[in-house]
Steps between C-alpha positions, in 0.01 A plus 500: 500500500495622141189534282495397136363733239151344496470501889635856515241609242214346695623655826525842329144471373375410848680800651351731238150366557535538878632847461208591270249363754665701784504815285136459413397465864718794608346726231139406546431508873126472488299185428133451435240234568179434311204445733234289329281486812396864461260579210654726242761526224847632459647650181831516323587770256820554299565828328772729356523867588672801346517830691619838389475788747667834559751330734583166342425219258417147611409173329467145620250224589249457782361177649187537708325239722201612699158420642229732625701596813874481435757501223863432425672685212847439355672779308750348260760635263474424126735208570275364782712621790289568807527868585235525768220307664181656616246357740165681527207451739230760561698754303788460746826416323832323585753579231800265526848543365653157559833595361549777760304318775274800542128564492254784512151489653228750416206601283472361145401840363826654630702218333333526160533875499872465572560225239272598220373849575137390489241520782296177523433265792580131454137391445465759219816384337415132538150537347646706215757234410282196564150613373560827317292693757587869464507718814369801299467741790852444635646535153314823447609628845864429420497612136587158357381376163448130436506284189369148542521218244315179574512143368213435260441149634506559871443873544800510743765769467775451249673837524459800730664838446484777766608852394554806716703820512791322671459136399429253217438146626441212256382163638477195276317208658661171379276251670271454800360191674248425768505205741298388796608588850624804690877575554704579808850637486785463747830668548741546788509866594781440748744440207457853372545857626215745474588826324355778284361446157791665314753260657298193400454620145878534447621214290865531411 
């Protein structure tokens, strides 16, 4: 049986759509569910980051979704490619490299020191980005200086700059939203191999 040009075009579109769906599901292994039965809210924040350190230079985008107990963070390239996914609960982290089918499990502080050369736990970083709450004692202990610009209307952070001897980190908050309900995240650990943090952070 032969396909005419119109039928072949439709078939090709269907194949491309199906391939896109399969690729999306293979690259983003974790799902989430909003629980409206539990009192509380969850938040979504989108931001850009630019990092310069004594080791490297990075820039890209970050998508955060979190409630009071847990969070999911996507690290994206400037062209919106997913580099890494991060699940956080009680300062315990799962860093996922879907491309390499690898993950790392450990303390958030260790991860952020490795990635950005700063020493903050997840709650400190979350409150800083969401509310502009400055962890003064920790910044003093680590020798970091912070510049914070807020929106006039809402008082929420617009731009955050962290400076230290080894690092300059610039965060630009693009938008943030709050909705009712808590969130739960799911991913299949059996599909991935646990390894050290350096192997997961490799993206080539």
